[in-house]
N, C-alpha and C positions, 0 to 999 in steps of 0.2 A: 416628659415624653417628647422625643424629638419629632420634628414635622416629617411628613411622608417625604418631602423633597430632600431633607437631610439624610434620612434612612437610605433613599435611593441612591444619592451621589456617594454616601459613604460605603455602602454595599458594592458599588460598582467600581469606586476609584481606590478604595483603601483595603478591603478585606479580601484574601489574606495578604497584607502588605509587608509584614516583617520578614526578613531575610530567614529567620529561624523557623518561620510558619511553613515554608515549603523548601528548605535546604538546611540540613544539619552541618555542623563542622566536619563530621566524618564524610558525608556525601560530597561536600566541597573538596575535601583533600583527595577524594577518590577520582577526581577529574584530572588530577596532574599525574605525569609519569611517576613510576614507582620510586625512582631515585630522588624525587624532589618532594615527595609526600611528607618526609620527616623534617624538612626545611622549616625553621621558625618563621620565615616570611610568609609562608603559605597561611598560618594561624593569624598573622599580622594583616595579611591581605584581607582574610575573611572578616576581621572585626572592623577593618577600614570600609569594607563594602557594607557591613551591618550599619555602621555609624551614618555613612552616606545615605543609605537607604531609609534610616529612621529620620533623618533631616527631610528628605524628600516627602516621607510620609506626613510629616508634621506640616510642611508647606501646603500640601494638598488639604490637610484638615482646616488650616487657616483660610485657604481659598474657598472651602466649602462654606465656612462661617460667614464669610464675606458675601458669597452668593446668596446665603440665606437672607442676610440683612438687606441687600439689594432687592430681592425678590418681595420681602416684606414691604419695602418702600413702594415698589411697583404696584403690589396688590392695593395698597392705600390709595395711590394715585388713581389707579383704575376704578376703585369704589367711589372716590370723590367724583371723577368725572361721570360715572354711571348715575350717581345721585343728581347731578346737574342736568343730565340728559332727560332723567325721569321727572324731574321737577319742572322741566320746560314743556312737557307734553301737554296738549290741549285735550280736554275731554272729547272723546268722540272721534278722535282722528288715530288711526293706526299708526303707532310709533315706527314700525319697521318701513312702512311707505314713506313716512315723514323724512326718516333718515336716508332712504335711498333717494328721495326726491332732492334733499339737500346736497347729497353727494353728486348726483347728476346735473342739477340746475342751479348750483350754487352762484348766484349772481352778485358776490361780494358781500352778501349779509353775513354778519357774524352771529346775530341774534336768531334764536329759533323762531318760527312763525307764530303770530297770534292769529285770532279767529278772523280779523280783519285782512291780515296779509295773505292768509290761506284762501280767503274768499277771493281776493283779487287775483291770485295765481290760478285759482280754478277757473276763474272767468276769462283770463287770457288763454289758458289751455283750451278751453272750449271753443273760443273764437278761431284759434288756430286750427283746431280739428275741423270745424265746419267749413273753413276755407278750404282745406285739403279734401275733404269730402266733395265739395262743389266742383273742384278741379277734376276729381277723378270721375264724377258724373259726367262731366261735359266730354272727357276723353272717351269714356264709354259710349256715349251718345254718338260721337264722331265715328267711332269704329263700328258701331252697328249700323250707321247709315251707309257706310262704305261697303260692308258685308251685305246688306239688303241690296244694295245697287249691283253688285257683282252677281249676287244669286238670280235677281231679276233678269239680267243680261242673259245668263245661263239658261234661265227658264224658257226664255223666248227661243233660244237655240233648240231646247229640247222638244218644244211644240212646233217647230219648223216655221216659226215667224221670224224671218231674218229682217232686222231693220237695216236700212241701208247704212253701210259704215261711213263714218265721219270722213275718213280720209280717202274713200273710194278705192280702198285696197282689197285684199284677199280676205274672205270671211274667216278662213283658218287663222290667219295671224291675228285677227281681232279677237277670236275665242282664246288663243293662247295668251294674249295680253290680258284679257279679262281674268282668266284663271290665275295668272301671276299675280295680279292685284288682289284676289280673293286671298291667295295663299300668303301674301305679305301681311293683309289685314288681320289674318288669323294667326300668324306667327309672331308679329311684333308685340313684345311684351308690353303691358300698360305701364305708364310712366310712373 
């Protein structure tokens, strides 16, 4: 029984391929003008086209057979590679996550992780995440202090307690400057 791939390629590329399957000699001669239909060269041309078509069909059959052989080899190689990957899995570790980690962070290692190398990689990743979290917390504290300062200055304005401006200038300008600082502190995205 031919494989599904062979059947699919044959059905698509070959059937119906013979010239006789879709055009008889009578239909072929009807294409020509009436005066040339009885010419023996028309019949000879039909047979030559038939022969060329059969050769082409045979070449396609050979190409399909070669493609099937290549696909079998590819399937074997894939199965072999798959077995190697499956054998390399460490119990308790998600193989999909492991493969993704290898693709993203391959640091020149050709061998799969062992329990010790996974542990070291996880420790390194945890340290990196902890330092990033500390940086984000510091940025958040800084932004919050800036917002608190601006809100405090605006609260004094609301209750009518006007502190003496540092520059000795107009209180309206000082309020606008404080509002702009508050707007900047609220709109600047966290790093």
